N, C-alpha and C positions, 0 to 999 in steps of 0.2 A: 502777763501775771504769772507768777510761779507759786507753787504750794509747798508746804513743809514736808511732804513725803518725797520731795525731789532728792536726788543723790546729794549728800553733803549737808543736809539739814535734817532737823528732827533728831530723835534719839537714835543711837547706834544699837545694833542688835548682834548678839553672838550666842550661838546655840539656843536660839529661841528666847533669850532673855534680854531686856533692855540694859544697856551699859551706861552708867553715869546719868541716869534719868529717874524720875519718879516711877513707882511700880507700874503705872499705866502709861508712862511716856507722855504725861500731860504737859502741854506747853504753857507759856505765861498767860495766854488768853483763855485757858481752860479746856482745850480740846485734847482728848486722849489720842494716842497713836492707834490707828485702825487695827493694827496687829494685836492689840491687847484685849480685843472684845471676844467674849464667849456669848453663846446664845442659849436661851431657853424658850420653850413654846408650849402651847396648850391645844393646838389644832385650829385656833382662830387668829391668834396674833403671836408675835415673836418679840422678845426683849433682848437688847444688847447690854451685857454686863461687863464693865471694864475690870482689869486686874486690881484696880484700886477700890472696887466695891461700889461703883456708881452705875446705876441703870440709866443710860443716856438716850435710850431709844425704846419707846413702847407705844405704838399706835393702839387706840381703843375706840370701839370694842373689837375691831378687826384689823388685820394687817394693813389693809388699804385705807383705813380711816385716818382722819387728821390726828397727829400724835400729840397728846398732852404732855408727853415726856420726850423732848426732842433737843436736849443739850448737844447731841451729836452734830446738829446743824446750826444751833443757836445757843451758844454757851451762856450769854447774859440772861435771856428770858425764855429759853426753850423748855425748861423744866427737866428735873431729874429726881431720882430716888437714891439718896446716898446712904451708905452704911459702912463704917470703917472705924478702926481705933483712932482715938484723938491724938495719940503720940506717934512718933515715927515708927514705921513698920515695913516689913517685907511681906510678900505673899507668894503662895503657890496654890495650884488649883487642879481639879480633876472633875470628871463627871462620875456621879455615884453609880457604882455597879454597871458602868458602861452605858448608862441611859442618857436622858436629857435633863437631869436635875444636877445643878452645878454646886460643887463644894469648894470654897476658897478658905485657905488657912492663913491667917494673919499672925505674924510673929513680931512681938515688941520686946523691949527690954524688960518689961514687967510680967509678960506672960504670953500665952498662945490661945487664940480663939478661932473657932471654925464657923463660917457662915454658909448655910445651905440654901440656895435659891431655887424656888420652884414656882412655875405657873401651874397651879394645882388642877388635876382632873377629878371627876366625880366618881361615884360608885359604878356607873355604867357608861363611862366615857366623858366627853367634854362637858364641863359645867355650863349652865345657861348664863352665867356671869363670869367676869374675869376675877380670879383670885390669885394674887401674888403673895407668897409666903417667904420670908427671909428668916430662917431659923438660926439662932445664935447659940452655940455650944461652947462653954468654957472648957478648955483642954488642960491648961496649967496656969499657975500664978493668978494674977488679977489684971483684967484689961477693961478700960473704960472706952465705950464706943458711943458715937453720935450717929443717930439715924435722922434722915430728913426726907419728907415727902413734899415736893414743891412742884405742882403742875405748872406748865408754861402756857404760852399764848396761842397754841395751835398754829404755829408758824406765822404769828402776827395777826391772827383772825379773831381772837377773843381774849377776854381778861378773866383770869381765875379769881375766885373769892372763897373765903371760909364762912361757913354757916354753923351756928349753934343749933342743935336739935335736942330733943328729950333723951336721945340715945348717944349724945356726944357730938363732937365736931365732924362735919363733912366738908369736903372741898368740892367746888363746882366750877366747871368751865364749859361754856356753851351748854349742850344737853347732857354732858357727863356728870355723874355723881360719884364721888370717890370717898370711901370711908377708910381712914387709917385704923389699924387694929394692932394693939401691942400686948405683949405678955411679959410680966415681971419687969417692967421698965422701972427706972429710978427717977422718972420725972418726964412730963410731956408739956411742951410749950406750943401755943398757937401764936405764930408770928405772922401777922398780916395774911399772906396767901400761902402759907406753908405750915406744916406741923413738924416739930422737932422732938425727938425722943432720945433719952439717955439710958445707957445700960452699963452695969458693972458686973463683970463675969468673974467666976471663980471656978476651980476645977469641978467638973460635973454639973455646972449650972446650965439651965435652959431658959432662953428668952426668945422673943419673936417680934419682928416688925412686919406687919402685913398691910395689904391694900385690897379692898373689894371695890369693883367698879361696874356700873351699868350705864347704858346710854338711852335717855328718854324713856325710862321705865323705873318702877320702884326698885329700891336697893335692899337686898337681904343682908343681914349682919350675922354671919357665922361667928361663933366664939373664937377667940384666939387659940384655945385648946383644940377646937375642931379643925382650924386651919393648920395647926401643927401636925395633927394626925393626918391631914390631907397630904403633907409632904411624903410621909411613908407610903401612903396609898399610891401616890404618883410615881414614886420610885419603883414600886411593884408593877405598876402598869407598864412602865418603860422596859423593865426587865423581861416581862412576858412578850412584849413586841419584839425586842431584840432577839429573843430565842426563836421567833418565827422566821427570821432571816436565815437562809441556807447558804453559807459560804464557808468552804474549808480550804481555801487556797492561800497564796502568799499575800502579804500586806493586809492581813485580816483586821488589824486594829484600825487602819485607815479606811478600809472598806466599810466596816461597821459604823464608824463615825460619820462617814459620808451618807450612808443610808439613813442614819438618824437625823442628819441635817435635812435631807430630802423630805423625811416624814414631817419635820417641823414646818416645812414650806407648803404642805398640803392643807388647803383650806377645807376643814372637815365638813362644814355645812353643805358644801357643793361638790367637793372632790377636785376643784381647780387647784393647780400647782403654781405658786408664785415663782417668778424668775429669780427674785432676791427679796430680802426683808426690808430694804431701805430705798431711799431716793436720794439723788443728787450728790453722792460721794464721787469725787472727781476722777475721771479717767486720764486726763491730760495735764501735763505740766505747764503747757503754754496756751491751750485753747479752752474756751468755756464749754466743756463737755461734761454735763451732768444730766442723768436721766432718771425717771421714776420707773423702777423695775417691779413694782408691787402689782403686777398684772400677770395673767396666765397666757404665755405664748404657746401656740400649737407646737412649734419646734421643740421648745424645752420640755413641754409635757410629754411629747412622744419619746424623747431621749430618756426622760426620767422613768417613764413606764417601762421602757425596754430594760433598763437595769434592774428595776424593782421586780419585774416579772422573772428575770433570771435569778433573782435572790429568793424567789418563792413567796413574795409578798402579794398574794392574790387579791385580798379584800380591797386594799387601796388602789391597786391597778384597775380592778373592775369599776370601782366608783369613779376614779378619775377619767378612765376612758369613756365610760357612759356619759359623764358630764361633758367631755369634749365633743363627743358625737352629737349630743343633744344641741349643743351650741351651734355646731356646724349645720345641722339640719334646719335650724331656724333662720339661716342666712340665705339670701337670694341665690348666691352661687358658690357657697362653701369655700370662700377664699380668705376669710379673715385671718390676719396674722396673730392677733391677740384679742383678749377679752378680759373684762373685769373678773375678779375672783368668784363672784356670784353668778357668772355667766352672761351678764348684761353687756350691752354695747357701751364701751367707755367713751365713745366719741373721740375726736381728735383735738379737743381743746386742751391747751397746756397753760397752767397758771404759774406765774413767777411770783415768789414770795420775797418780801423785803426783809430778809434776815441775813446774818453774816455768812452762813455757809461754813462747812467744816474747814477750819484754818483759812478762811477767806475765799474758799472755792465758790465760784458762781457759774451758772445760775442755780438757785434752789427752786425746784419745780415739783408740781404734781400734775399728773396726766402724761400721756405719751402720744406723739404725733404719728407713730408708725402704724396706727390702727388701719388707715386706708391704703397702705402700700401694697403693691403686688410683689409677692415673694414666691417665685415658682418652686423653690426648694421645699416649701411647706408640703407639697404633694407627696414627695418622697418620705418626708418625716412621718406623715400620717400613715402612709401605707406600711412603713417599716414596723410600726407597733401593731397595726391590725394583723399583718401576716404573722408576727411573732406570737400574738395572742391566739390565733387560729392554730398555728403549728404546735402550740403548747397543749392542744387538746380541747379548745373551746370552740363555740359555734356562734356565728353572727346571726342576728335577727334580720328579718326581711327588710325593714326600713334602712338599717345600716348597710345592707348589701346594695340597695338602690343608691344610697348616698355615695358609696365607694365607686360604684359604676360611673356616677356623674363626675366625680373627681378625676377618675382615670380618663374620661373623655375630655375633661378640661385640660389635663396634662398633655394629651395627644394633640389638642388644638393649639394650646398656648405656648408650647415650648420654644417656638420661634420668636416670641416677644422679648423685648427688653424688660428688665425688672430692677428692683432696688437691691437685690442680692441679699445674702445672709446677714451682712453687716448693716443693712438698713440705711444705705447711703443715699443722699439726694440725687446723685448722678446715676441715672438708669443706664445700664449696659447689658450686653449679652454675656452675663457672667457665666463662666465655665461651670462652676458648682451648681448654679441654678438649672442649667441644662441637665446636669447629671442627677439633680433631684427629680426631674421629670422622668429621666431614664429609669431611675430606681422605682418610682411610682408605677410606671407601665410594666416593668418586670414583675413586680409584686402583684399587680392587678391581674396579669395573665395567669400567674400561679393560683391566685384565689379563685379565678374563674375555672381553672382546670380541676380544682378540688371541690367545685360546686358551692362555694361560699358566696359568690357574687354573680349576678347576671352580666351579660355584655359580650363584646366581640374580642376575644383574646387574641385572635390572629391580627386584628387591626392594631391592638396595643403592642404586640411584638414587632410588627412592621415599623411603627413609630419609634419604638425603643432602638431598633437597629439603625433607623435614620439619625437619631440623636448621636449614637456611637460614631457613625461615619462623619457627621458634622463636627463633632468634637475632635476626632482624630485629624481632620483636615484643617480646621480653623483655630484650634486652641492649643496646638503643640508648637513649641519653639525649639528649633534645632540649635539656635544660638545658646539658649539657656539649658537645653536638655531637660525641659520641664513643661508641664501644662501651665499656661499663663492665666492671669486673672480674667481676661476676656480677649477676644480676637483683636489683633493689632496692638495690644499692650505688650510691653516687655517686663511688666511687673508680676510678681508672684502673689498668690493668695493662699493662706494656710488652710482655708476651708476645703481645699482639694483633698486634704488628708482624710476627710470623711468618706471619700469615695475609693480609698483603699479599704476602708471599713465596710462600705456598702457592697464591695465586690466588683465595681466597674473595672478596675485594673489593679492587679497585684503583681504585675510582671515587670519587664525591663523599664518601660516608660515610667511607671509609678515609682520604682526604686530610684531612677534617675531624678525624678521630681523631688523625692524625699531628700536626696543629696543636695539639690539646689536650694531647698528650703533651709537645710542645715547651714549652707554657706551664706545665704542672703537674709534670712529671717530669724536666725537663732543666735542668742547671746547668753553665754554661760549656761547653756543647756535649756534655755527658756525661749519660747517661740512667740513672735509678734504676729499680728493679724495679716498684714500685707506689706509689700515693699515700701519703705519710708515711714511706716507707722512708728518706728522707734524714735523718730524725731519729735514726737509729741505725746506718746503714751508708753506705758510699760508693757511687758509681755502679757499675753492673754493666757490665763492659766489653762483653760480648756484645750487650747491649741497644743500646748506642750504635752498633755496627756493623749491627745489624738495622735501625735507623732509616735508615742509609745505603741499604741494599738496598731498603727499603720506599719511600723517596723516589724512587729511580730507577725502580722498577716502577710508581709512581703518576704518572709523567710529569714528574718534577721532577729530572731527571738532573744539571742544573747545581748545584742545591742539594746533591744527593748527593755530587757531586765535591768541592765546597767542604768539606763535613763530613768526607769521607774524608781529604782532605789534612790537616785539623786533627787528626783522631784518629791517623793514622799518624805525625804529627810529635810527638805529645804522650803517647801511651799506652805504646808499647813502651819498654823501657830501652835502653841504649846498644848492646846486642847483639840486640835484637829480641824479648826475652822479655816475656810479659804474664802478669799474675796474674788472679784472678777479678774483682777490683774495683780502682778507682783513685780517689784523692781528686782532684777536678777542679782545684782551685787550686794544689796543690803537686806533683801527679803521684805521690804516695806510693802504694805498692801495699798492698792488703789482700786477705785471703782466700788460698786455696791457689794454688800455682803450680808449674810453668807450667800454665795452665788450658786444657784442650783446647777448651772452648766459646768462649773468647775468641779463640783463634787460628783456629778454623774459621770463626767469624763474620767475621773480617777477610778471609779468603780468599773466602768467599761474597759479601761486599760487593764486592770487586774483580771477581770473575767476573760478578756481576750487572750492574755498570756497564758492563763490557766488552761483555756480550751485548746490553744495551739499545742501546748506541751502535752496535753492528754490525748491529742490526736482527734479531738472533736471538731476542729476547724483545720482546713488546709492552710498552712502558713507559708506556702510558696507557690501559689497558683499562678500560672502563666497567663 
């Protein structure tokens, strides 16, 4: 099976704009191009908004809930919230004041109209209900718009219906209650399972299409005027948060947008960080590779907290790290790879849904089987953020100290085991980067013991760290390739080794030679795939490309790193700075789930690394 983001199909792109295609690159079956989506969020869920004005993805009440608006994966019956001019139009968009409220300007032959999309926040933070406001401002001329709120089937699990109440029509699907709210409409029609509203704008006019939603609880009905005021309040909230980020280096616009995306993916009720906002967007052109990423991975959380802490975002870092540590303390041996956003055990059950999938991509799933995998690299990921937290001037509590000691001892004992590796493959091997994750954990554990933050035998941890180094040097280096290989006995390369230029395992001759080998074998038009042969079935992995930037800078090649960073920042993000898991190098087409936390945090880390090397805060040529 092949999918429409494959080279030579779907809309063509030039300078971030679709060529000879609808404004959102929508195909004949109703699926928009993945590169046309922007995101808005409220700390509990995330909506995907296409350039054409359609919200095609909105799980409710939380990001990991079944989605009542899922046209992204099921154009016929998945549900969407449409708002756009009825006549032919073009569009441009931006985030208001650099925050997470989206402004789309539609231009028609008869006039110009501006739509501002916001998942509103409250006076003191997240609202206890979901409140979507789509503000409509007439800019010039007269424009007629059609708005539609049409909930779908929760991926084939329920049937929506409309109910008349004393306060107007509400839409229901399973336990969800959804109330359309309109301001200054020119007519509203209830059509079976949807509500359609019409608007006529003029210069200076103000209208609104809104939605209020709750799940198995009573539904408040704020006035449309209050929801409109909520848009301004939400803009101010995001402006304040953005000002709290401390970054004055190069690529500041891309860094700020990536930080804001990471903030959207933080589940405010618990502090858990989602790996991505979607499920089942295809990674492969030829294989059925679609996963649910609406879970919190220890690895991704650690990387996210690392960059947010370096940006000075202390509140979210403390909440997310405390949440992660509480989850790990509740487990028998603190080795879980991922957990639900609320911290619960998600189990390993995966449900396949009988819906079409984005442009026919199968399977469409909820749940993730990686829950029970052994991934030794998690130990290093966890210790990296804990050490950074301590070195930033913070103190560990006694239970966390005991937990970290337990994890260090696990790393010391288990590093000789096979595991599933970073890429969560079914074939367990002695993956090189997994061994180096254990090395990283033991190095940090010894440091934390030295500074009195955790109990334990630091000498033992250093001894095992040295044993890992010797083992890797002996078994994982290929003279033929001049590179660290994927695992002993393999002649294939693995891009996750780039993380261990970043971790400090090796920034000398062998690592520089490995970087050159990855450039030869895994890099296409400046974009890096995950492992040897991956290009046969999937696109480049965005995070790997930015890891290469950081690795080059740390290996004494900062000029090369800068040139590569300029190329990636100019070609990978879409017009509003959003990035998916993967990108097709020659066309820029997105693949995989989006927005992807790992992609955005890798961009930020690359920028921070180059800045630190150029300022002399990091040694960029350590032997």
